[in-house]
C-alpha positions as CSV (number, residue, x, y, z in Angstrom):
1,M,0.1,-0.2,-0.1
2,G,2.9,2.4,0.5
3,K,3.6,2.9,-3.2
4,L,-0.3,3.6,-3.6
5,R,-0.2,6.0,-0.8
6,S,3.1,7.6,-2.1
7,F,0.9,8.0,-5.5
8,W,-1.9,9.8,-4.2
9,D,0.5,11.9,-1.9
10,R,2.5,12.9,-5.1
11,T,-0.8,14.0,-6.9
12,G,-1.9,15.9,-3.7
13,D,1.2,17.7,-3.9
14,R,0.9,18.8,-7.6
15,F,-2.5,19.7,-7.2
16,K,-1.6,22.1,-4.2
17,K,0.9,23.7,-6.8
18,R,-0.9,23.5,-10.0
19,P,-4.6,22.8,-9.5
20,V,-5.7,23.4,-12.8
21,R,-3.1,21.7,-14.8
22,T,-3.3,18.5,-12.4
23,C,-7.1,18.0,-13.0
24,L,-6.7,18.4,-16.4
25,K,-4.2,15.9,-16.6
26,L,-6.3,13.3,-14.5
27,F,-9.4,14.1,-16.8
28,I,-7.6,13.7,-20.0
29,F,-6.1,10.4,-18.3
30,A,-9.7,9.0,-17.3
31,V,-11.9,10.4,-19.8
32,V,-10.1,9.8,-23.4
33,P,-9.8,6.0,-22.9
34,L,-13.8,5.9,-22.3
35,V,-14.4,8.1,-25.2
36,L,-12.0,5.9,-27.4
37,L,-13.8,2.4,-26.2
38,I,-17.4,4.2,-26.7
39,H,-16.3,4.8,-30.6
40,I,-15.0,1.4,-30.9
41,G,-17.8,0.4,-29.2
42,L,-20.3,1.9,-31.7
43,V,-17.9,1.0,-35.1
44,I,-18.2,-2.3,-33.9
45,H,-21.9,-2.3,-33.7
46,Y,-22.3,-0.5,-37.2
47,I,-20.4,-3.3,-38.6
48,A,-22.2,-6.1,-36.9
49,Y,-25.8,-5.1,-36.6
50,D,-26.4,-2.1,-38.2
51,R,-28.2,-3.1,-42.1
52,N,-29.7,0.6,-42.7
53,D,-28.7,2.0,-46.5
54,M,-27.5,-1.3,-47.9
55,P,-27.3,-2.2,-51.6
56,D,-29.4,-4.5,-53.5
57,I,-28.4,-7.9,-52.9
58,G,-29.9,-9.2,-55.7
59,I,-26.4,-7.5,-57.8
60,L,-24.4,-10.2,-56.1
61,V,-26.8,-12.7,-55.9
62,K,-27.9,-12.8,-60.2
63,F,-23.9,-12.1,-60.5
64,E,-23.9,-10.9,-64.4
65,P,-20.5,-9.4,-65.0
66,P,-19.3,-9.2,-68.6
67,V,-18.3,-12.5,-70.0
68,V,-17.2,-13.8,-73.6
69,G,-19.7,-13.8,-76.6
70,T,-19.1,-16.6,-78.5
71,I,-19.6,-17.7,-82.1
72,Y,-20.3,-21.3,-82.5
73,D,-19.9,-23.4,-85.5
74,E,-23.1,-26.0,-86.4
75,R,-22.1,-28.7,-84.0
76,G,-21.8,-25.9,-81.2
77,E,-18.1,-26.1,-81.4
78,T,-16.4,-22.3,-80.6
79,V,-15.6,-20.6,-83.7
80,M,-14.1,-17.5,-81.9
81,N,-14.4,-15.8,-78.3
82,L,-15.3,-11.9,-78.7
83,A,-15.1,-9.9,-75.2
84,N,-14.8,-6.9,-73.4
85,E,-13.3,-8.5,-70.7
86,F,-12.3,-11.9,-71.6
87,R,-14.2,-13.8,-68.6
88,L,-15.2,-17.3,-68.1
89,M,-17.9,-17.8,-64.8
90,V,-17.1,-20.1,-62.2
91,K,-19.6,-22.7,-60.8
92,P,-19.4,-23.9,-57.2
93,E,-19.1,-27.3,-58.6
94,E,-15.9,-26.6,-60.7
95,I,-13.6,-25.9,-58.5
96,P,-11.8,-29.0,-57.3
97,P,-10.1,-29.8,-54.2
98,I,-6.6,-28.6,-54.9
99,V,-7.8,-25.0,-56.2
100,K,-9.7,-24.5,-53.0
101,Q,-6.9,-25.4,-51.0
102,A,-4.5,-23.4,-53.1
103,I,-6.9,-20.1,-52.5
104,L,-7.6,-20.4,-48.7
105,S,-3.9,-20.8,-48.5
106,A,-3.4,-17.6,-50.8
107,E,-6.2,-15.5,-49.3
108,D,-8.0,-16.5,-46.4
109,K,-7.2,-20.0,-44.8
110,S,-10.3,-19.3,-42.3
111,F,-12.7,-18.6,-45.0
112,Y,-15.3,-21.3,-44.5
113,H,-14.8,-20.9,-40.4
114,H,-15.8,-17.3,-40.3
115,D,-19.2,-15.3,-41.3
116,G,-17.6,-12.5,-43.4
117,I,-14.7,-11.3,-41.4
118,S,-12.3,-12.4,-38.9
119,W,-12.3,-10.8,-35.3
120,R,-9.5,-12.9,-34.6
121,D,-7.4,-11.8,-37.6
122,I,-8.3,-7.7,-36.7
123,G,-7.5,-8.1,-33.3
124,R,-3.8,-9.3,-34.5
125,A,-3.7,-6.1,-36.9
126,A,-5.3,-4.1,-34.7
127,Y,-2.5,-4.5,-32.1
128,I,0.4,-4.6,-34.8
129,N,-1.2,-1.7,-36.5
130,G,-1.4,-0.1,-33.3
131,G,1.7,-0.4,-32.3
132,H,3.2,1.2,-35.6
133,I,0.8,4.1,-35.0
134,V,2.0,4.8,-31.4
135,D,5.9,4.2,-32.1
136,R,5.4,6.9,-35.0
137,W,3.8,9.4,-32.7
138,L,6.2,8.5,-29.7
139,G,9.1,9.1,-32.1
140,G,7.9,12.5,-33.0
141,R,7.4,11.5,-36.7
142,G,3.3,12.2,-36.4
143,I,0.4,10.0,-36.5
144,D,0.2,7.8,-39.6
145,I,-2.7,5.2,-40.1
146,T,-1.6,3.4,-42.8
147,P,-2.0,0.2,-42.1
148,S,1.2,-2.3,-41.8
149,Q,-0.7,-5.6,-41.5
150,G,-4.1,-6.5,-43.1
151,A,-7.2,-8.5,-42.0
152,S,-9.1,-8.5,-45.2
153,T,-11.0,-11.6,-46.0
154,L,-12.0,-13.1,-49.1
155,D,-15.6,-12.1,-48.6
156,Q,-14.4,-8.5,-47.9
157,Q,-12.3,-8.4,-51.2
158,L,-15.6,-9.6,-53.2
159,A,-17.8,-7.0,-51.3
160,R,-15.1,-4.2,-52.3
161,A,-15.1,-5.6,-56.1
162,I,-19.0,-5.7,-56.3
163,Y,-20.2,-2.7,-54.3
164,L,-17.1,-0.3,-53.5
165,K,-15.1,-0.4,-56.7
166,D,-16.2,3.6,-57.1
167,K,-15.5,4.8,-54.1
168,T,-12.3,2.8,-54.2
169,Q,-10.7,4.7,-57.0
170,L,-11.6,7.9,-55.2
171,E,-9.9,6.9,-51.9
172,D,-6.9,9.4,-52.9
173,S,-8.7,12.0,-54.3
174,G,-8.4,14.6,-51.2
175,Q,-12.3,14.4,-50.9
176,L,-14.0,12.7,-48.2
177,V,-15.7,9.7,-50.1
178,F,-17.4,8.5,-46.7
179,D,-19.3,11.6,-45.3
180,N,-20.4,10.6,-41.7
181,Y,-19.7,11.8,-38.3
182,F,-16.7,9.3,-37.6
183,T,-15.3,10.2,-41.0
184,R,-15.5,13.9,-40.1
185,L,-13.9,13.4,-36.7
186,G,-11.1,11.6,-38.5
187,V,-10.3,14.2,-40.6
188,L,-10.4,16.8,-38.0
189,V,-7.8,15.0,-35.5
190,L,-5.5,13.3,-38.5
191,R,-5.7,16.0,-41.2
192,D,-5.3,13.0,-43.5
193,V,-8.2,12.8,-46.0
194,P,-7.0,9.6,-48.1
195,N,-6.5,7.6,-44.7
196,V,-9.5,8.2,-43.5
197,N,-11.4,7.3,-46.8
198,R,-9.0,3.7,-46.4
199,A,-9.8,3.2,-43.3
200,W,-13.7,3.8,-43.5
201,R,-13.6,1.5,-46.3
202,K,-11.8,-1.3,-44.7
203,I,-14.9,-0.8,-42.2
204,E,-17.7,-0.8,-44.8
205,D,-16.2,-3.6,-46.4
206,A,-16.4,-5.8,-42.9
207,R,-20.1,-4.5,-42.7
208,L,-20.7,-5.8,-46.4
209,A,-19.1,-9.0,-46.0
210,L,-21.2,-10.1,-42.9
211,W,-24.6,-9.1,-45.0
212,I,-23.7,-10.7,-47.9
213,N,-23.0,-13.9,-45.6
214,E,-26.1,-13.5,-43.8
215,E,-28.4,-12.9,-46.9
216,F,-26.8,-15.6,-48.8
217,A,-27.3,-18.2,-46.2
218,K,-31.0,-17.1,-46.1
219,P,-34.0,-19.9,-47.7
220,Q,-35.0,-17.6,-50.5
221,Y,-31.2,-17.3,-51.7
222,F,-29.1,-20.3,-50.6
223,G,-30.6,-21.8,-47.7
224,S,-27.2,-22.4,-45.6
225,R,-24.3,-21.4,-44.8
226,Q,-22.1,-23.9,-46.3
227,R,-23.8,-23.0,-49.7
228,A,-23.6,-19.8,-49.3
229,K,-19.7,-20.0,-48.8
230,E,-19.5,-22.2,-52.1
231,E,-21.4,-19.3,-53.9
232,I,-19.4,-16.5,-52.0
233,L,-16.1,-18.3,-53.5
234,A,-17.5,-19.1,-57.0
235,R,-17.9,-15.5,-57.5
236,Y,-14.7,-14.5,-55.8
237,L,-13.0,-16.8,-58.5
238,S,-15.1,-15.1,-61.3
239,Q,-14.2,-11.5,-60.6
240,A,-10.4,-12.1,-59.9
241,Y,-8.4,-10.7,-62.8
242,F,-5.1,-12.0,-63.8
243,R,-3.4,-9.8,-66.3
244,Y,-5.1,-10.8,-69.7
245,V,-8.5,-12.7,-68.5
246,Y,-10.8,-12.6,-65.8
247,G,-12.3,-15.6,-63.7
248,M,-9.7,-18.6,-62.6
249,K,-11.7,-20.9,-65.1
250,A,-10.6,-18.6,-67.8
251,A,-6.7,-18.4,-66.6
252,A,-6.7,-21.8,-66.4
253,R,-7.2,-21.9,-69.9
254,F,-5.1,-19.3,-71.1
255,Y,-2.0,-20.3,-68.8
256,Y,-2.3,-23.9,-68.7
257,G,-4.7,-25.1,-71.7
258,K,-6.7,-26.8,-69.2
259,D,-10.4,-26.8,-67.7
260,L,-10.2,-25.7,-64.2
261,S,-12.8,-28.3,-63.1
262,D,-9.8,-31.1,-64.6
263,F,-7.1,-29.9,-61.5
264,D,-6.3,-32.3,-59.0
265,F,-3.5,-32.8,-56.7
266,N,-0.8,-33.3,-59.3
267,D,-1.5,-29.9,-60.5
268,A,-0.9,-28.4,-57.3
269,D,1.7,-25.9,-58.5
270,K,-1.0,-24.8,-61.0
271,A,-3.3,-23.7,-58.5
272,A,-0.7,-21.9,-56.3
273,F,0.3,-20.1,-59.2
274,L,-3.1,-18.8,-60.0
275,A,-4.2,-18.3,-56.7
276,G,-0.8,-16.0,-56.2
277,V,-1.5,-13.9,-58.9
278,I,-4.6,-12.7,-57.6
279,K,-3.0,-10.5,-55.3
280,N,-1.1,-8.6,-57.7
281,P,-2.0,-9.8,-61.3
282,I,0.8,-6.9,-62.7
283,R,3.3,-8.0,-60.4
284,Y,2.7,-11.8,-60.5
285,A,1.2,-13.2,-63.8
286,P,3.8,-13.8,-66.7
287,K,3.4,-11.5,-69.9
288,I,3.0,-12.8,-73.2
289,N,6.5,-13.5,-74.9
290,Q,8.3,-12.8,-71.8
291,K,11.6,-14.3,-71.5
292,E,12.1,-17.4,-69.8
293,D,15.4,-16.4,-68.0
294,D,15.0,-18.1,-64.4
295,T,17.5,-15.2,-63.1
296,S,15.8,-12.3,-63.8
297,L,14.2,-10.4,-61.2
298,V,10.4,-10.7,-62.7
299,I,10.5,-14.3,-62.9
300,L,11.9,-14.8,-59.7
301,R,9.4,-12.7,-58.0
302,Q,6.7,-14.8,-60.0
303,I,8.1,-18.0,-58.8
304,N,8.7,-16.6,-55.4
305,R,5.1,-15.8,-55.0
306,R,4.1,-19.5,-57.0
307,N,6.7,-20.9,-53.9
308,A,5.1,-18.8,-51.0
309,V,1.9,-20.2,-52.0
310,L,3.0,-24.2,-51.7
311,D,4.5,-23.2,-48.2
312,Q,1.6,-21.9,-47.0
313,M,-0.4,-25.0,-48.1
314,V,2.4,-27.2,-46.1
315,E,1.6,-25.0,-43.5
316,N,-2.0,-25.5,-43.6
317,G,-1.5,-29.7,-44.0
318,Y,-2.6,-29.7,-47.6
319,L,1.0,-30.7,-49.0
320,S,3.8,-32.1,-47.7
321,E,7.3,-30.6,-47.5
322,E,8.6,-33.3,-49.9
323,Q,5.7,-32.9,-52.4
324,A,6.1,-28.9,-51.9
325,V,9.7,-29.2,-53.0
326,K,8.8,-31.3,-56.3
327,F,6.4,-28.5,-57.3
328,K,8.7,-25.8,-56.8
329,E,11.0,-27.4,-59.2
330,K,8.1,-27.1,-62.0
331,K,8.4,-23.7,-64.3
332,I,6.0,-21.2,-64.6
333,P,3.6,-20.7,-67.6
334,V,4.4,-18.0,-70.0
335,P,2.3,-17.7,-72.7
336,A,4.1,-17.6,-76.0
337,R,1.0,-15.9,-77.7
338,D,-2.4,-14.5,-77.0
339,T,-5.0,-17.3,-77.4
340,R,-8.0,-15.4,-76.2
341,N,-9.2,-14.4,-79.4
342,L,-7.8,-17.1,-82.0
343,T,-10.0,-18.5,-85.0
344,E,-9.8,-21.4,-87.6
345,A,-12.2,-19.3,-89.9
346,P,-11.7,-15.5,-89.9
347,A,-13.4,-14.9,-93.0
348,A,-16.6,-16.9,-91.7
349,V,-15.9,-14.4,-88.6
350,G,-15.9,-11.3,-90.6
351,E,-18.7,-12.1,-92.5
352,S,-20.6,-13.4,-89.4
353,L,-19.9,-9.8,-87.5
354,G,-20.7,-7.8,-90.9
355,E,-24.4,-9.4,-90.3
356,V,-25.0,-8.6,-87.1
357,R,-24.2,-5.1,-87.9
358,R,-26.3,-5.3,-91.1
359,Y,-29.5,-6.0,-88.6
360,N,-28.4,-2.9,-86.5
361,I,-27.7,-5.4,-83.6
362,D,-26.0,-3.7,-80.6
363,M,-22.5,-5.2,-80.6
364,S,-22.0,-4.5,-77.3
365,Q,-24.1,-7.5,-76.3
366,L,-21.9,-9.6,-77.8
367,Y,-19.2,-8.4,-76.3
368,N,-20.4,-8.7,-73.0
369,G,-21.7,-12.2,-73.5
370,N,-25.6,-11.5,-73.5
371,A,-25.6,-12.4,-77.0
372,Q,-24.2,-15.5,-79.4
373,I,-23.9,-16.3,-82.6
374,H,-24.8,-19.7,-84.1
375,T,-23.6,-20.4,-87.6
376,T,-23.2,-23.2,-90.1
377,I,-19.6,-23.4,-90.0
378,N,-17.9,-26.6,-89.8
379,N,-14.7,-26.2,-87.5
380,E,-13.5,-29.5,-88.4
381,I,-13.7,-29.0,-92.5
382,Q,-12.5,-25.4,-91.5
383,R,-9.2,-26.7,-90.0
384,I,-9.0,-29.6,-92.8
385,A,-9.1,-26.9,-95.4
386,N,-6.7,-24.7,-93.5
387,E,-4.1,-27.3,-93.5
388,A,-4.8,-28.3,-96.9
389,C,-3.9,-24.8,-98.4
390,E,-1.3,-24.3,-95.8
391,N,0.7,-27.6,-97.3
392,G,-0.8,-26.3,-100.9
393,L,1.3,-22.9,-100.4
394,I,4.3,-25.0,-99.3
395,E,4.6,-26.8,-102.2
396,Y,3.7,-24.0,-104.5
397,E,6.5,-21.7,-102.7
398,K,9.1,-24.8,-103.4
399,R,8.6,-24.6,-107.1
400,R,8.0,-20.7,-107.7
401,P,10.6,-19.3,-105.1
402,E,10.1,-15.8,-106.6
403,Y,6.1,-15.9,-105.5
404,K,7.1,-16.5,-101.8
405,G,5.3,-14.8,-99.3
406,E,3.0,-13.2,-101.9
407,A,0.2,-15.7,-101.7
408,Q,-2.1,-16.3,-98.9
409,C,-5.1,-18.7,-97.5
């Protein structure tokens, strides 16, 4: 008790010498933490329970982003794909276990165990980021709320992409994107509009992610928590960007020439590569005709990202260390050419598109995947004709070398 008594004795002495200053310090010491806790409680209540002014859940339930428009031959085979966003939709049943394991390891390992946000990860991020903020402040470098540790779940990333895309793009504009009591208070205290925008956007991410999980599990939509999670994952994988294409299904075909649904355990390196690209497609996805120089910084960065996902798969118990080592030995895919819009029948495609224009049909409907074209072309016959023509030209140019390159099929 001696130490406690001496504390109060010292406080009494200070009060006698400087009564106003001492009272003010005691007031700040007692009230500021209380006010801070009240505000934190209000924000948590807003995230977890406030469902006022929510957007239309039907947008995500129907989920109709731009996809690939297709010209078909008479047998239903693809003659050519056309798209503004080259996207192939992923269905829940098309996601094999190895792909789920790679995605969860790369982005959100507790995806099936939370309801849209991970309170544990939020607490960990708050502790790390809070320490970063206090360290800067005590070091005399001002207050900086830029997070050094993230806690966004897969659900939050999807919510941001669907409902907050426009506002996210305005975060650095200098204007207050989310105008409310908390953001105005944040700007008043921090004098940093972009960081206040980002901080509140993360709060909106979390709120929307919880709401999406709640709505999807309702009987009128998907009826159960498990089904809701499967649908959310499928939409996430359909929305994801892979530098040249949208959706993991399109990415599997573009980079590996393989259907996503055919991936199995032996494709763990492929699944890890695609899962790793999502974080930053420009940084981690190879360019077409990229030099296959394993010592280049670009290639090493892409390999390291894939390998990091494989390491996470080991940590999560999906692979053994020995298996991961073998998968790490495989090369990453470098597309030799752009295969998105190739066709065996360019003349027939041109004629089909000309017919569409003559009937004043809106071409954007085709390029957004809202319309398809069925023709009388036969892809197999077209391939045979193309091959015969190419072989004939080769023989002709052997006989008449002076005309080499002048004739075309």
